[in-house]
C-alpha positions in Angstrom: 0.0 0.0 0.0 2.9 2.3 0.8 4.2 1.9 -2.8 0.8 2.6 -4.2 0.7 6.0 -2.4 4.2 6.9 -3.5 3.3 6.1 -7.1 0.1 8.0 -6.8 1.8 11.1 -5.5 4.8 10.8 -7.9 2.9 10.0 -11.1 -0.5 11.4 -10.2 -0.3 14.3 -12.6 0.7 12.1 -15.5 -2.2 9.7 -14.8 -4.6 12.6 -14.3 -5.0 11.9 -10.6 -5.4 14.5 -7.9 -2.7 15.1 -5.2 -5.0 13.8 -2.5 -4.5 10.8 -0.2 -7.6 9.6 1.7 -7.6 7.2 4.6 -8.3 3.7 3.2 -11.7 2.2 3.9 -12.0 -0.1 6.9 -12.1 -3.3 4.8 -8.6 -2.4 3.7 -7.3 -2.0 7.2 -6.4 -4.5 9.8 -6.8 -3.9 13.5 -3.0 -4.1 13.9 -2.2 -1.2 11.5 -4.9 1.0 12.9 -3.4 1.0 16.4 -1.9 4.4 17.2 0.1 5.4 20.2 -1.1 9.0 20.6 -4.1 11.0 19.7 -4.1 14.4 17.9 -5.8 15.6 21.1 -2.8 14.8 23.2 -0.8 17.7 21.8 -0.4 21.0 23.4 1.5 23.6 21.3 2.6 27.2 21.6 0.5 29.7 19.6 2.2 32.4 17.5 1.8 34.6 20.6 3.5 32.1 22.9 0.3 30.8 24.6 -0.3 27.1 25.3 -3.1 25.7 23.2 -4.4 22.1 23.7 -5.7 20.5 20.5 -8.2 18.7 22.8 -10.3 21.9 22.7 -11.1 21.1 19.0 -12.8 17.8 19.8 -16.1 17.5 17.7 -14.8 19.7 14.9 -12.9 18.9 11.7 -9.3 20.3 11.8 -7.2 21.3 8.8 -3.5 21.6 9.6 -1.4 23.5 7.1 2.4 24.2 7.1 2.6 27.8 5.9 5.3 30.2 4.7 5.3 33.9 3.9 7.6 34.0 0.8 6.2 31.0 -1.2 4.4 30.8 -4.5 1.6 29.2 -2.6 1.4 32.1 0.0 -1.8 33.5 -1.6 -3.5 30.4 -0.2 -3.7 32.3 3.1 -6.6 34.2 1.5 -8.3 31.0 0.5 -7.7 29.3 3.9 -9.3 32.4 5.5 -12.3 32.2 3.1 -12.6 28.4 4.0 -12.5 29.2 7.7 -15.0 32.0 7.5 -17.4 29.8 5.6 -17.1 26.8 7.9 -16.0 28.1 11.3 -18.9 26.4 13.1 -17.6 22.9 12.1 -14.0 23.5 11.0 -10.8 24.9 12.6 -7.8 25.7 10.5 -4.4 25.6 12.2 -1.4 27.2 10.5 2.2 26.1 11.3 4.8 28.5 9.9 7.9 26.5 8.8 11.2 27.3 7.2 11.8 23.8 5.8 11.3 24.5 2.1 13.5 27.0 0.3 14.0 29.1 3.5 10.6 30.8 2.6 9.7 31.5 6.2 12.7 33.4 7.6 10.8 35.8 9.9 10.2 35.7 13.6 6.8 34.8 15.1 5.7 38.4 15.5 6.7 39.3 12.0 4.8 36.3 10.6 1.7 37.2 12.6 1.8 40.8 11.4 2.3 39.7 7.7 -0.6 37.3 7.8 -3.0 39.8 9.4 -2.0 42.7 7.3 -1.8 41.0 3.9 -4.5 38.3 4.2 -6.7 39.2 7.2 -5.9 35.9 8.8 -8.0 35.2 11.9 -7.6 31.4 12.1 -5.1 30.0 14.7 -1.4 30.3 13.9 1.2 28.6 15.9 4.9 29.3 16.6 7.3 28.4 13.9 8.1 24.7 13.8 10.0 22.2 11.7 7.6 19.9 9.7 10.2 17.5 8.4 13.8 16.3 8.8 15.8 15.4 11.9 14.2 18.3 14.0 10.6 17.5 12.8 8.1 18.6 15.5 6.2 15.7 17.3 2.9 16.8 15.8 4.2 16.4 12.3 5.8 13.1 13.2 2.3 12.0 14.2 0.8 13.3 11.0 3.3 11.6 8.8 4.0 8.3 10.5 1.7 5.4 9.8 2.3 3.7 13.2 1.3 6.9 14.9 -1.8 8.1 12.9 -3.0 4.7 11.6 -2.4 4.9 7.8 -0.4 7.8 6.4 3.4 8.1 5.9 3.3 11.2 3.7 5.2 14.1 5.2 4.9 17.6 3.7 6.8 17.9 0.4 6.6 21.7 0.3 4.8 24.6 2.0 1.0 24.5 2.2 0.5 20.8 2.5 -2.8 20.0 4.3 -3.9 17.3 6.7 -7.6 16.9 7.5 -8.7 15.4 10.9 -12.3 14.3 11.4 -14.5 15.1 14.4 -13.2 12.0 16.2 -9.6 13.0 16.0 -8.7 10.7 13.1 -6.5 11.7 10.2 -8.6 11.2 7.1 -6.9 13.1 4.2 -3.6 14.5 3.0 -3.6 17.2 0.4 -0.5 18.4 -1.4 0.5 22.1 -1.7 -1.2 22.6 -5.1 -4.7 21.6 -3.8 -6.8 24.7 -3.6 -8.2 25.2 -0.1 -11.6 26.2 -1.5 -11.5 23.7 -4.3 -13.5 20.6 -4.9 -11.2 18.1 -3.2 -11.3 19.8 0.2 -15.0 20.8 -0.2 -15.9 17.1 -0.8 -13.8 15.9 2.1 -15.5 18.3 4.5 -18.9 16.9 3.6 -18.0 13.4 4.8 
């Protein structure tokens, strides 16, 4: 199955596929590979303002986690993410994680990032302090999101800025969307209806 996902992401555009991974259906999963050691709700993280935020407060809502950057070609997605949040804030939270892992496109400090997002894109969804989303210093949350033994099915780590992970109301990871998936496009819209 791991090879299938690799091929799907690598050759998806050639085959006309979307850059979306969805949690396999239950008949494709065994009890063994669905065992996880930690829940998304076990994480407490620092906000961009330095306050502790427990992800447990988001129980009962869908959560879209996005690694963001201020100097990326995908940076205009901030506007689309805000639009998605405004439209669905009763049932969806969006959590932005500034990261400097790709092309050094998030060089600023937390205060600079916050000001940039508010001034240029009117961001009101929750932003967190800058974190590493891949590599040797990968934050524990992103290890959970990209390790099958932790989240139950997905091994896909962010490949660039603005990759998106969707968590359902029960705290289960259900989708991975690559950077080029439009936050207000059909793929995410359809996933939110499930």
